[in-house]
VEXDREN-2710 file (C-alpha; in Angstrom, 1 decimal):
% VEXDREN-2710
k/r/px/py/pz
1/MET/-20.4/1.0/33.5
2/ASN/-20.0/-0.3/30.0
3/ALA/-23.7/-1.0/29.6
4/ASP/-24.6/2.5/30.9
5/THR/-22.2/4.1/28.5
6/PHE/-23.0/2.2/25.3
7/GLY/-26.5/0.8/25.9
8/PHE/-25.1/-2.7/26.0
9/ASP/-22.2/-4.7/27.3
10/PRO/-19.4/-4.5/24.7
11/ALA/-17.4/-7.2/26.4
12/GLU/-19.7/-9.9/25.1
13/ILE/-19.7/-11.9/21.8
14/LEU/-22.7/-13.2/19.9
15/VAL/-22.7/-16.9/19.0
16/GLY/-25.7/-18.9/18.0
17/GLY/-28.2/-16.3/19.3
18/THR/-26.5/-16.1/22.8
19/TRP/-24.6/-13.2/24.1
20/ARG/-21.8/-14.3/26.4
21/ALA/-18.2/-13.7/27.5
22/PRO/-15.5/-15.1/25.3
23/GLU/-13.7/-18.3/26.2
24/GLY/-11.2/-17.5/28.9
25/GLY/-12.9/-14.2/29.7
26/GLY/-10.3/-12.1/27.9
27/ARG/-10.8/-8.4/27.3
28/LEU/-9.3/-5.6/25.3
29/SER/-9.2/-1.9/26.1
30/LEU/-11.5/0.4/24.1
31/GLU/-10.1/3.9/23.4
32/ASP/-11.7/7.1/22.4
33/PRO/-9.3/8.5/19.8
34/SER/-10.6/12.1/20.3
35/ARG/-9.2/12.0/23.8
36/GLY/-6.7/9.1/23.9
37/ALA/-8.6/7.8/26.9
38/VAL/-9.8/4.3/27.7
39/ILE/-13.6/4.3/27.8
40/GLY/-14.4/0.6/28.3
41/GLU/-13.5/-2.9/27.4
42/ILE/-14.4/-5.3/24.5
43/ALA/-14.2/-9.1/24.3
44/ARG/-11.0/-10.7/23.3
45/GLY/-12.4/-13.6/21.2
46/THR/-10.4/-16.8/20.8
47/ALA/-10.0/-19.5/18.3
48/ALA/-12.5/-21.5/20.4
49/ASP/-15.0/-18.8/20.0
50/ILE/-14.5/-18.8/16.3
51/ASP/-15.1/-22.5/16.3
52/ALA/-18.3/-22.1/18.1
53/ALA/-19.5/-19.3/15.8
54/VAL/-18.7/-21.3/12.7
55/GLU/-20.6/-24.3/14.1
56/ALA/-23.6/-22.1/15.0
57/ALA/-23.6/-20.6/11.5
58/GLY/-23.6/-24.1/10.0
59/ALA/-26.5/-25.1/12.3
60/ALA/-28.5/-22.0/11.2
61/LEU/-28.0/-23.1/7.5
62/ARG/-29.4/-26.5/8.4
63/GLY/-32.2/-25.0/10.4
64/PRO/-34.6/-22.1/10.2
65/TRP/-32.3/-19.7/8.4
66/GLY/-31.5/-22.1/5.6
67/ALA/-35.2/-22.9/5.2
68/LEU/-36.3/-19.3/4.6
69/ALA/-37.5/-18.3/1.2
70/ALA/-35.5/-15.6/-0.5
71/ALA/-38.4/-13.1/-0.2
72/GLU/-38.6/-13.7/3.5
73/ARG/-34.8/-13.1/3.9
74/GLY/-35.4/-9.8/2.0
75/ARG/-38.2/-8.8/4.4
76/LEU/-36.0/-9.4/7.4
77/LEU/-33.2/-7.3/5.9
78/SER/-35.6/-4.5/5.1
79/ARG/-37.0/-4.6/8.6
80/LEU/-33.4/-4.4/9.9
81/GLY/-32.8/-1.4/7.7
82/ARG/-35.8/0.4/9.2
83/LEU/-34.5/-0.3/12.7
84/VAL/-31.1/1.1/11.7
85/GLU/-32.9/4.3/10.4
86/GLN/-34.7/4.5/13.8
87/ASN/-31.4/4.3/15.6
88/ILE/-29.2/6.6/13.5
89/GLU/-28.3/9.0/16.3
90/HIS/-27.3/6.1/18.7
91/LEU/-25.3/4.4/16.0
92/ALA/-23.6/7.7/14.9
93/THR/-22.7/8.5/18.5
94/LEU/-21.1/5.1/19.0
95/GLU/-19.2/5.4/15.7
96/ALA/-18.0/8.9/16.4
97/MET/-16.8/7.8/19.9
98/ASP/-15.2/4.7/18.6
99/VAL/-13.5/5.8/15.3
100/GLY/-13.2/9.6/16.0
101/LYS/-15.0/10.7/12.9
102/PRO/-17.1/13.9/13.0
103/LEU/-20.7/13.3/14.0
104/SER/-22.1/14.4/10.6
105/GLN/-19.9/11.8/8.9
106/ALA/-20.9/9.1/11.3
107/ARG/-24.6/9.9/10.6
108/ALA/-23.9/9.6/6.9
109/ASP/-22.4/6.1/7.5
110/ALA/-25.4/5.0/9.5
111/ARG/-27.7/6.2/6.7
112/ALA/-25.5/4.3/4.3
113/LEU/-25.9/1.1/6.3
114/ALA/-29.7/1.5/6.2
115/ARG/-29.6/2.0/2.5
116/TYR/-27.5/-1.1/2.0
117/LEU/-30.0/-3.2/3.9
118/GLU/-32.9/-1.6/1.9
119/PHE/-31.1/-2.4/-1.4
120/TYR/-30.2/-6.0/-0.5
121/GLY/-33.5/-6.6/1.2
122/GLY/-35.2/-5.7/-2.1
123/ALA/-32.7/-7.7/-4.2
124/ALA/-32.8/-10.9/-2.2
125/ASP/-35.5/-12.5/-4.4
126/LYS/-34.2/-11.0/-7.6
127/ILE/-31.2/-13.2/-8.2
128/MET/-32.5/-15.6/-11.0
129/GLY/-30.9/-18.5/-12.8
130/GLU/-30.7/-18.5/-16.5
131/PRO/-31.8/-21.0/-19.2
132/ASN/-29.1/-22.2/-21.6
133/ALA/-29.9/-23.1/-25.2
134/TYR/-28.0/-26.3/-25.4
135/LEU/-28.4/-29.4/-27.5
136/PRO/-31.9/-30.7/-28.6
137/GLY/-33.3/-33.1/-26.0
138/TYR/-31.7/-31.2/-23.1
139/THR/-33.1/-28.6/-20.7
140/VAL/-30.2/-26.7/-19.1
141/TYR/-30.3/-23.9/-16.6
142/THR/-28.2/-22.3/-13.9
143/LEU/-28.8/-21.6/-10.2
144/ARG/-27.1/-19.3/-7.8
145/GLU/-26.8/-20.7/-4.3
146/PRO/-25.1/-19.5/-1.1
147/HIS/-21.6/-20.5/-0.3
148/GLY/-22.6/-21.5/3.2
149/VAL/-20.7/-20.0/6.1
150/THR/-19.0/-16.7/5.2
151/GLY/-16.4/-15.0/7.3
152/HIS/-16.2/-11.2/7.4
153/ILE/-13.1/-9.4/8.7
154/ILE/-13.8/-5.7/8.6
155/PRO/-11.6/-2.7/9.4
156/TRP/-11.9/0.2/11.8
157/ASN/-12.4/3.1/9.4
158/TYR/-15.9/2.5/8.1
159/PRO/-17.5/-0.3/10.2
160/MET/-21.1/0.4/9.4
161/GLN/-20.7/0.9/5.7
162/ILE/-18.6/-2.3/5.3
163/ILE/-21.0/-4.3/7.4
164/GLY/-23.8/-3.2/5.0
165/ARG/-22.0/-4.0/1.8
166/SER/-20.5/-7.2/3.0
167/VAL/-22.7/-8.8/5.7
168/GLY/-25.8/-7.4/4.1
169/ALA/-25.1/-8.9/0.7
170/ALA/-24.1/-12.3/2.2
171/LEU/-27.3/-12.6/4.2
172/ALA/-29.4/-11.6/1.3
173/MET/-27.9/-14.5/-0.6
174/GLY/-28.7/-16.9/2.2
175/ASN/-25.3/-17.3/3.7
176/ALA/-24.7/-17.5/7.5
177/CYS/-22.1/-15.0/8.7
178/VAL/-19.3/-14.9/11.2
179/LEU/-18.2/-11.3/11.7
180/LYS/-14.9/-10.3/13.2
181/PRO/-14.8/-6.5/13.6
182/ALA/-11.6/-4.6/14.1
183/GLU/-10.4/-4.5/17.7
184/GLU/-10.0/-0.7/17.4
185/ALA/-13.7/-0.1/16.5
186/CYS/-16.4/-2.7/17.0
187/LEU/-19.2/-0.9/18.9
188/THR/-21.5/-0.4/15.9
189/ALA/-20.9/-4.0/14.9
190/LEU/-22.2/-5.1/18.3
191/ALA/-25.1/-2.7/18.1
192/PHE/-26.0/-3.9/14.6
193/ALA/-26.1/-7.5/15.8
194/ARG/-28.6/-6.5/18.5
195/LEU/-30.8/-4.7/16.0
196/ALA/-30.6/-7.9/13.8
197/GLU/-32.0/-9.9/16.7
198/GLU/-34.8/-7.4/17.1
199/ALA/-35.6/-7.6/13.4
200/GLY/-36.1/-11.4/13.8
201/LEU/-32.9/-12.8/12.2
202/PRO/-32.8/-16.4/13.3
203/ALA/-30.1/-17.5/15.8
204/GLY/-26.8/-18.3/14.2
205/ALA/-27.4/-16.4/10.9
206/LEU/-25.2/-13.7/12.3
207/ASN/-22.4/-14.3/14.8
208/VAL/-20.1/-11.6/16.1
209/VAL/-16.7/-12.3/17.7
210/PRO/-14.5/-9.3/18.4
211/GLY/-10.8/-9.9/19.1
212/LEU/-7.3/-9.4/17.9
213/GLY/-6.6/-10.0/14.2
214/GLU/-3.7/-12.4/14.9
215/GLU/-6.0/-14.5/17.2
216/ALA/-9.7/-14.4/16.2
217/GLY/-9.1/-13.0/12.7
218/ALA/-6.5/-15.6/11.9
219/ALA/-8.7/-18.4/13.2
220/LEU/-11.6/-17.2/11.0
221/ALA/-9.4/-16.8/7.9
222/GLY/-8.0/-20.3/8.2
223/HIS/-11.1/-22.2/9.5
224/PRO/-12.0/-25.3/7.5
225/GLY/-15.7/-24.7/8.1
226/VAL/-15.8/-21.3/6.4
227/HIS/-16.7/-21.3/2.7
228/HIS/-15.9/-17.7/1.7
229/ILE/-13.9/-14.9/3.3
230/SER/-14.5/-11.2/2.8
231/PHE/-11.7/-8.9/4.0
232/THR/-11.1/-5.1/3.9
233/GLY/-7.9/-3.8/5.2
234/SER/-4.1/-3.5/4.5
235/VAL/-2.2/-5.2/1.8
236/PRO/0.0/-7.4/4.1
237/VAL/-2.9/-8.6/6.1
238/GLY/-4.9/-9.3/3.0
239/ALA/-2.1/-11.4/1.6
240/ALA/-1.9/-13.4/4.8
241/ILE/-5.7/-14.0/4.8
242/GLN/-5.6/-15.1/1.2
243/ALA/-2.8/-17.5/2.0
244/ALA/-4.7/-18.9/5.0
245/ALA/-7.9/-19.3/3.0
246/ALA/-6.0/-21.0/0.1
247/ARG/-5.1/-23.9/2.4
248/ASN/-8.8/-24.7/2.5
249/VAL/-9.3/-23.7/-1.2
250/VAL/-11.7/-21.0/-0.1
251/PRO/-12.5/-18.0/-2.3
252/VAL/-11.6/-14.6/-0.9
253/THR/-12.9/-11.1/-1.7
254/LEU/-10.1/-8.6/-0.9
255/GLU/-10.6/-4.8/-0.7
256/LEU/-7.2/-3.4/0.1
257/GLY/-5.3/-0.2/-0.2
258/GLY/-5.3/2.6/-2.7
259/LYS/-3.4/5.6/-4.0
260/SER/-6.2/7.1/-6.0
261/PRO/-5.7/10.0/-8.5
262/GLN/-7.9/12.8/-9.7
263/LEU/-6.8/14.1/-13.1
264/VAL/-7.5/17.8/-13.6
265/PHE/-7.2/19.0/-17.2
266/GLY/-6.9/22.6/-18.5
267/ASP/-10.5/22.5/-19.7
268/ALA/-12.0/21.3/-16.4
269/ASP/-14.8/23.2/-14.6
270/LEU/-12.7/24.1/-11.6
271/ASP/-15.7/25.5/-9.6
272/ALA/-17.3/22.1/-9.8
273/ALA/-14.1/20.2/-9.2
274/LEU/-12.6/22.0/-6.2
275/PRO/-14.9/20.7/-3.5
276/PHE/-14.3/17.1/-4.7
277/LEU/-10.6/17.6/-5.0
278/VAL/-10.3/18.4/-1.3
279/ASN/-13.1/16.5/0.3
280/ALA/-12.2/13.2/-1.3
281/GLY/-8.8/13.4/0.3
282/ILE/-9.6/14.5/3.8
283/GLN/-12.8/12.6/4.5
284/ASN/-12.5/10.6/7.7
285/ALA/-9.1/12.3/8.2
286/GLY/-7.8/10.6/5.1
287/GLN/-8.3/7.2/6.5
288/THR/-10.1/5.9/3.5
289/CYS/-8.9/3.3/1.0
290/SER/-10.4/5.2/-1.9
291/ALA/-9.2/8.6/-0.7
292/ALA/-8.1/10.9/-3.6
293/SER/-4.6/11.4/-2.2
294/ARG/-3.0/12.4/-5.6
295/ILE/-4.2/15.4/-7.5
296/LEU/-2.7/15.4/-11.0
297/VAL/-3.0/18.9/-12.6
298/GLN/-2.2/20.0/-16.1
299/ARG/0.4/22.8/-16.0
300/ASP/-1.7/25.5/-17.7
301/VAL/-4.1/25.4/-14.6
302/LEU/-1.5/24.3/-12.0
303/ASP/-1.1/27.6/-10.3
304/GLU/-4.8/28.3/-10.1
305/VAL/-5.7/24.8/-8.8
306/THR/-2.8/24.9/-6.2
307/GLU/-3.9/28.4/-5.0
308/ARG/-7.6/27.5/-4.7
309/MET/-6.9/24.1/-3.0
310/ALA/-4.5/25.9/-0.6
311/ALA/-7.2/28.4/0.4
312/ARG/-9.6/25.5/1.2
313/TYR/-6.9/23.7/3.2
314/ALA/-6.0/26.8/5.2
315/ALA/-9.7/26.9/6.4
316/LEU/-9.9/23.2/7.5
317/ARG/-10.2/22.6/11.2
318/THR/-9.4/19.3/13.1
319/GLY/-10.9/18.5/16.4
320/PRO/-12.8/16.0/18.5
321/ALA/-15.6/14.0/17.0
322/ASP/-18.4/15.6/19.0
323/ALA/-17.3/19.1/17.8
324/ASP/-18.3/18.0/14.3
325/LEU/-15.5/19.9/12.4
326/ASP/-14.0/19.1/9.1
327/LEU/-11.8/16.4/10.4
328/GLY/-11.5/14.3/13.5
329/PRO/-8.5/12.5/15.0
330/LEU/-6.7/9.5/13.6
331/ILE/-7.7/6.1/15.0
332/SER/-4.7/5.5/17.3
333/GLY/-1.3/6.8/18.4
334/ALA/0.3/4.3/16.1
335/GLN/-1.6/5.7/13.1
336/LYS/-0.7/9.2/14.1
337/ALA/3.0/8.2/14.3
338/ARG/2.8/6.6/10.9
339/VAL/1.3/9.7/9.3
340/GLU/3.8/12.0/11.0
341/GLY/6.6/9.8/9.7
342/TYR/5.4/10.5/6.2
343/LEU/5.2/14.2/6.9
344/SER/8.8/14.2/8.0
345/ARG/9.7/12.4/4.7
346/GLY/8.0/15.3/2.9
347/ALA/10.3/17.9/4.5
348/ASP/12.0/18.4/1.1
349/LEU/8.7/19.2/-0.6
350/GLU/6.8/22.5/-1.1
351/LEU/4.0/22.7/1.6
352/ALA/1.2/24.6/-0.2
353/ALA/-1.0/24.8/2.9
354/CYS/-1.8/23.3/6.2
355/GLY/-5.1/23.2/8.2
356/GLU/-5.2/23.6/12.0
357/VAL/-5.9/21.5/15.0
358/VAL/-8.3/23.6/17.1
359/ALA/-6.8/25.1/20.3
360/ASN/-9.4/23.3/22.5
361/ALA/-8.8/19.8/21.1
362/PRO/-8.2/17.4/24.0
363/GLY/-4.5/17.0/24.6
364/GLY/-4.5/13.2/24.4
365/GLY/-6.3/13.0/21.1
366/HIS/-4.5/11.6/18.0
367/TYR/-4.7/14.8/15.9
368/VAL/-2.8/15.6/12.7
369/ALA/-3.6/18.7/10.8
370/PRO/-4.3/18.3/7.0
371/HIS/-1.3/18.9/4.8
372/LEU/-1.3/19.8/1.1
373/PHE/2.0/19.5/-0.8
374/ALA/2.6/21.1/-4.2
375/ALA/4.7/20.2/-7.3
376/VAL/5.4/16.8/-5.9
377/PRO/7.6/14.5/-8.2
378/PRO/5.5/11.4/-9.1
379/GLY/8.2/9.1/-7.8
380/HIS/8.3/10.6/-4.3
381/PRO/7.1/8.3/-1.4
382/LEU/4.3/10.7/-0.6
383/ALA/3.1/10.4/-4.2
384/ARG/3.4/6.6/-4.4
385/GLU/2.7/5.1/-1.0
386/GLU/-0.6/4.9/0.9
387/ILE/-0.4/7.2/3.9
388/PHE/-3.9/6.8/5.3
389/GLY/-4.0/10.2/6.7
390/PRO/-5.0/13.8/5.8
391/VAL/-2.2/14.3/3.3
392/GLN/-2.7/15.2/-0.4
393/THR/-0.1/15.8/-3.1
394/ILE/-0.4/17.9/-6.2
395/ILE/1.5/16.4/-9.2
396/PRO/1.9/18.4/-12.4
397/PHE/1.6/16.9/-15.9
398/GLU/1.9/18.2/-19.4
399/ASP/-0.4/16.2/-21.5
400/GLU/-2.9/13.3/-21.5
401/ALA/-0.2/10.6/-22.1
402/GLU/1.9/11.8/-19.1
403/ALA/-1.2/12.0/-16.9
404/ILE/-2.1/8.4/-17.7
405/ALA/1.4/7.2/-17.0
406/ILE/1.5/9.0/-13.7
407/ALA/-1.9/7.9/-12.6
408/ASN/-1.1/4.2/-13.4
409/GLY/2.3/4.4/-11.9
410/THR/1.5/2.8/-8.6
411/ASP/0.9/-0.7/-7.4
412/PHE/-2.7/0.2/-6.6
413/GLY/-5.8/0.5/-8.7
414/LEU/-8.9/1.3/-6.8
415/VAL/-10.5/4.6/-7.9
416/ALA/-9.7/7.4/-10.3
417/GLY/-11.4/10.7/-11.1
418/VAL/-11.2/12.7/-14.4
419/TRP/-12.1/16.4/-14.7
420/SER/-12.5/17.5/-18.3
421/ARG/-15.2/18.9/-20.6
422/ASP/-13.8/16.9/-23.5
423/GLY/-16.1/13.9/-23.9
424/ALA/-13.7/12.0/-26.1
425/ARG/-10.9/12.4/-23.6
426/GLN/-13.3/11.2/-20.8
427/MET/-14.0/8.0/-22.8
428/ARG/-10.3/7.4/-23.5
429/LEU/-9.3/7.8/-19.9
430/ALA/-12.1/5.7/-18.6
431/ARG/-10.6/2.8/-20.5
432/LYS/-6.9/3.5/-20.0
433/LEU/-6.9/4.2/-16.2
434/ARG/-6.1/1.1/-14.1
435/ALA/-8.9/1.3/-11.5
436/GLY/-11.9/-0.6/-10.4
437/GLN/-14.0/2.6/-10.5
438/VAL/-13.5/5.7/-12.8
439/PHE/-15.6/8.8/-12.1
440/LEU/-16.0/11.5/-14.8
441/ASN/-16.5/15.0/-13.5
442/ASN/-17.3/13.7/-10.1
443/TYR/-15.7/11.5/-7.4
444/GLY/-17.5/8.8/-5.5
445/ALA/-21.0/9.4/-7.0
446/GLY/-22.4/10.0/-3.5
447/GLY/-21.3/6.6/-2.2
448/GLY/-23.2/4.6/-4.7
449/VAL/-24.6/1.5/-2.9
450/GLU/-25.6/0.2/-6.3
451/LEU/-22.2/0.6/-7.9
452/PRO/-19.8/-2.4/-8.0
453/PHE/-16.7/-1.5/-5.9
454/GLY/-13.2/-3.1/-5.8
455/GLY/-9.8/-2.8/-7.2
456/ILE/-7.0/-4.4/-9.3
457/GLY/-3.4/-4.9/-8.4
458/LYS/-2.6/-4.5/-4.8
459/SER/-6.0/-2.9/-4.3
460/GLY/-7.4/-6.4/-4.2
461/HIS/-9.9/-8.4/-6.2
462/GLY/-13.6/-9.3/-6.2
463/ARG/-16.4/-6.8/-6.1
464/GLU/-18.7/-5.5/-3.4
465/LYS/-21.8/-3.3/-3.7
466/GLY/-24.6/-3.7/-6.2
467/PHE/-25.7/-7.0/-7.7
468/GLU/-22.0/-8.0/-8.2
469/ALA/-21.7/-8.4/-4.4
470/LEU/-24.6/-10.9/-4.5
471/TYR/-23.0/-12.8/-7.3
472/GLY/-19.7/-12.9/-5.3
473/PHE/-21.5/-14.3/-2.3
474/SER/-23.1/-17.1/-4.3
475/VAL/-22.0/-20.2/-6.2
476/LEU/-23.2/-20.8/-9.8
477/LYS/-24.6/-24.3/-10.4
478/THR/-25.4/-25.7/-13.8
479/VAL/-28.3/-28.2/-14.1
480/ALA/-28.5/-30.3/-17.4
481/ALA/-31.5/-32.6/-17.9
482/LEU/-31.6/-35.0/-20.8
483/HIS/-35.2/-35.9/-21.6
484/GLY/-35.1/-36.7/-25.3
END
């Protein structure tokens, strides 16, 4: 039944080029969040499976994968990208079914995966060492070499995009990967691995072991045979992974939470800003680490911005993924309960507008209508804590100094947006905002595969995307030759 539904058996893991059941044969239920119904089973990988995957990755580095020239690695990734493009509809259908996101958003994620592979395929042989003008009689230069075996623990909200920016970059640098997808959503990770085989990726270069975070994920984070860990997810789990990796003195790239602001000044082009203000908060039902969940608005345009955002919110519709509406369901019943808990904490706030859950939405789905709150005090929990749902807050400010203080007044520092026609103000805020990315008169720059991405504070450390990701997945070696 599973193979007929998905095009493959999702209850298998990939280790060393072989698809098989996990040790012990354990399985986990796979749920469609649009309907709250079990639609299949996935593998429950074990620590023994992680051991086998790490061993297989090491063998690949000592074998055909490690012997490939950088240009050939690039050709393989480019070939894989073309296969992804040829299978966008299949991948998007799997992602929509698994995560609950509208089909059009799932298609955009599949295209982004293809673009990551195209970018990293082209960049694989462009990572050069540098000469160093040292003392007379010496020739000194640097090399960038792969870490070795890299572990990738990815979340459920954007599986394809994060595979592209994490696994794609690691493979381009010549690492061998062990991927642990989220137990809530791993179908596209498994489909991607099959496409990688079809592209000709050598056995063991990519291994995929689904399973529980506290079992397979913990085993991967603390494995002594892993040389670098990449994790995207929550702050508490990220801290635990960093602690586990530290016992082996292994570097970690962490992309964690966010409470990202958009700052709207009185001189902003509101016609240009309004679509970004709303869309950046409700995309993927707000289950986005970089979601613009805080809208900081200067008081002289506060009423207009609130009114115009409220009109957009009132027209938003939430429903099943295959209906391809503005929003889909949340990933699980637990996530729905979390968001509803925050909404109850906002009972004392002014509700500016609320979208709707369409009448024909399946009764078991995990739906929450989008909510927009106005005139929210900056210290309120809805304005400070990451909700990870379709909830935005409008926070008034008087002047630039207050806007900066409010924007920087959280533990997070992932993304920020500034809307103003004043070029000097744009440059000041770009420097003063505590964020890994600052967008001026836009938000997100269309995804920006080329743009380094990551945060500060509790949003994590390290950078993904662009060439910075390749540097992160490599070790810098200095060579000094004394020749007189």
